[in-house]
C-alpha positions as a Markdown table, in Angstrom:
| # | Residue | x | y | z |
|---|---|---|---|---|
| 1 | Met | 0.0 | 0.0 | 0.0 |
| 2 | Asp | 1.4 | 3.4 | -0.9 |
| 3 | Thr | 1.2 | 6.8 | 0.9 |
| 4 | Arg | -2.3 | 7.4 | -0.5 |
| 5 | Gly | -3.6 | 4.0 | 0.6 |
| 6 | Asp | -3.7 | 2.5 | -2.9 |
| 7 | His | -2.7 | -1.1 | -3.3 |
| 8 | Val | 0.3 | -1.3 | -5.6 |
| 9 | Gly | 0.7 | -5.1 | -6.0 |
| 10 | Val | 0.2 | -8.6 | -4.8 |
| 11 | Gly | 2.8 | -11.4 | -4.7 |
| 12 | Pro | 6.4 | -11.9 | -3.6 |
| 13 | Thr | 7.7 | -9.3 | -6.0 |
| 14 | Val | 6.2 | -5.9 | -6.9 |
| 15 | Thr | 7.8 | -3.8 | -9.6 |
| 16 | Leu | 7.0 | -0.1 | -9.7 |
| 17 | Thr | 8.1 | 2.9 | -11.8 |
| 18 | Leu | 8.5 | 5.9 | -9.5 |
| 19 | Gly | 9.5 | 9.5 | -10.1 |
| 20 | Leu | 12.1 | 11.3 | -8.0 |
| 21 | Ala | 10.6 | 11.7 | -4.6 |
| 22 | Phe | 10.2 | 10.3 | -1.1 |
| 23 | Tyr | 7.7 | 7.4 | -0.7 |
| 24 | Thr | 6.3 | 5.5 | 2.2 |
| 25 | Phe | 5.0 | 1.9 | 1.7 |
| 26 | Thr | 3.1 | -0.4 | 4.0 |
| 27 | Leu | 3.7 | -4.2 | 3.5 |
| 28 | Thr | 1.1 | -6.6 | 4.8 |
| 29 | Val | 1.9 | -10.3 | 4.6 |
| 30 | Thr | -0.7 | -13.0 | 5.2 |
| 31 | Asp | 0.1 | -16.7 | 5.7 |
| 32 | Thr | -2.1 | -19.7 | 4.8 |
| 33 | Thr | -3.9 | -19.7 | 8.2 |
| 34 | Gly | -4.9 | -16.1 | 7.9 |
| 35 | Gln | -2.3 | -14.7 | 10.3 |
| 36 | Phe | -0.8 | -11.5 | 9.1 |
| 37 | Ala | 2.0 | -9.0 | 9.8 |
| 38 | Thr | 2.4 | -5.4 | 8.7 |
| 39 | Asp | 5.5 | -3.2 | 8.4 |
| 40 | Thr | 6.2 | 0.2 | 6.9 |
| 41 | Thr | 9.2 | 1.3 | 4.9 |
| 42 | Ala | 10.4 | 4.5 | 3.4 |
| 43 | Val | 12.0 | 4.7 | -0.1 |
| 44 | Thr | 13.8 | 7.7 | -1.6 |
| 45 | Val | 14.2 | 7.8 | -5.4 |
| 46 | Gln | 17.1 | 10.1 | -6.3 |
| 47 | Leu | 19.6 | 10.6 | -9.1 |
| 48 | Pro | 22.8 | 8.7 | -8.7 |
| 49 | Thr | 25.9 | 10.6 | -7.6 |
| 50 | Leu | 28.3 | 10.3 | -10.5 |
| 51 | Pro | 32.1 | 10.4 | -10.1 |
| 52 | Arg | 33.6 | 13.6 | -11.5 |
| 53 | Pro | 36.3 | 13.2 | -14.1 |
| 54 | Ala | 39.8 | 14.0 | -12.8 |
| 55 | Gly | 42.0 | 16.3 | -14.7 |
| 56 | Pro | 45.5 | 15.6 | -15.7 |
| 57 | Gln | 48.3 | 15.6 | -13.0 |
| 58 | Gly | 49.8 | 19.0 | -12.7 |
| 59 | Pro | 53.5 | 19.7 | -12.9 |
| 60 | Pro | 55.5 | 19.3 | -9.7 |
| 61 | Gly | 56.6 | 22.4 | -8.0 |
| 62 | Glu | 55.5 | 25.2 | -5.8 |
| 63 | Gly | 52.7 | 27.7 | -6.6 |
| 64 | Leu | 52.0 | 29.3 | -9.9 |
| 65 | Val | 54.3 | 30.4 | -12.7 |
| 66 | Ala | 56.4 | 33.5 | -12.4 |
| 67 | Gly | 54.3 | 36.7 | -13.0 |
| 68 | Ala | 51.0 | 35.0 | -12.0 |
| 69 | Leu | 48.6 | 37.2 | -10.0 |
| 70 | Leu | 47.0 | 36.1 | -6.7 |
| 71 | Leu | 44.0 | 38.0 | -5.2 |
| 72 | Leu | 43.4 | 37.7 | -1.5 |
| 73 | Pro | 41.1 | 39.5 | 0.9 |
| 74 | Ala | 42.7 | 42.8 | 2.0 |
| 75 | Gly | 44.8 | 42.4 | 5.1 |
| 76 | Ser | 45.7 | 38.8 | 4.5 |
| 77 | Pro | 49.3 | 37.8 | 5.3 |
| 78 | Ala | 51.6 | 37.9 | 2.3 |
| 79 | Pro | 52.2 | 34.5 | 0.7 |
| 80 | Thr | 55.8 | 33.2 | 0.3 |
| 81 | Asn | 57.4 | 34.1 | -3.0 |
| 82 | Tyr | 54.9 | 36.8 | -3.9 |
| 83 | Arg | 55.4 | 40.5 | -4.2 |
| 84 | Phe | 52.7 | 42.9 | -3.1 |
| 85 | Val | 51.2 | 44.9 | -6.1 |
| 86 | Gly | 48.5 | 46.9 | -4.4 |
| 87 | Thr | 45.0 | 46.9 | -2.9 |
| 88 | Phe | 42.0 | 47.1 | -5.2 |
| 89 | Ile | 38.3 | 47.4 | -4.8 |
| 90 | Leu | 36.2 | 44.9 | -6.7 |
| 91 | Thr | 32.5 | 45.9 | -7.3 |
| 92 | Gly | 29.9 | 43.2 | -7.8 |
| 93 | Ala | 27.1 | 43.4 | -10.4 |
| 94 | Pro | 23.9 | 45.4 | -9.8 |
| 95 | Pro | 21.5 | 45.4 | -8.0 |
| 96 | Lys | 23.6 | 44.7 | -4.9 |
| 97 | Ala | 27.0 | 46.0 | -6.3 |
| 98 | Glu | 28.7 | 44.9 | -3.1 |
| 99 | Lys | 32.4 | 45.9 | -2.8 |
| 100 | Met | 35.3 | 43.7 | -1.8 |
| 101 | His | 38.8 | 45.0 | -1.0 |
| 102 | Val | 41.5 | 42.7 | -2.3 |
| 103 | Asp | 45.3 | 42.7 | -2.0 |
| 104 | Val | 47.0 | 41.7 | -5.3 |
| 105 | Tyr | 50.3 | 39.8 | -5.3 |
| 106 | Arg | 52.6 | 38.8 | -8.2 |
| 107 | His | 54.5 | 35.6 | -8.1 |
| 108 | Asn | 58.3 | 36.2 | -8.2 |
């Protein structure tokens, strides 16, 4: 029996096609003498979690290539092997147009 109280099948195996959702089913089993037992179970139908493809192995070494820029929140400690360039104000898109102060560093 499903959540609405509708019977969904009879027999040892019941096959259903269900959409993505949470379902509650009640199973009632009756033996040849008329004795019965009831249990309820919950089923969630969801999309599978697929593994994400991995990119190629990066080259060994430390940090980025020489001249690469690194933006950090203003006031962050200076990273090793980077030279301070300046502090800039980044403005977001309207309607909020929030402002963020960032320190820019260049890799040596």
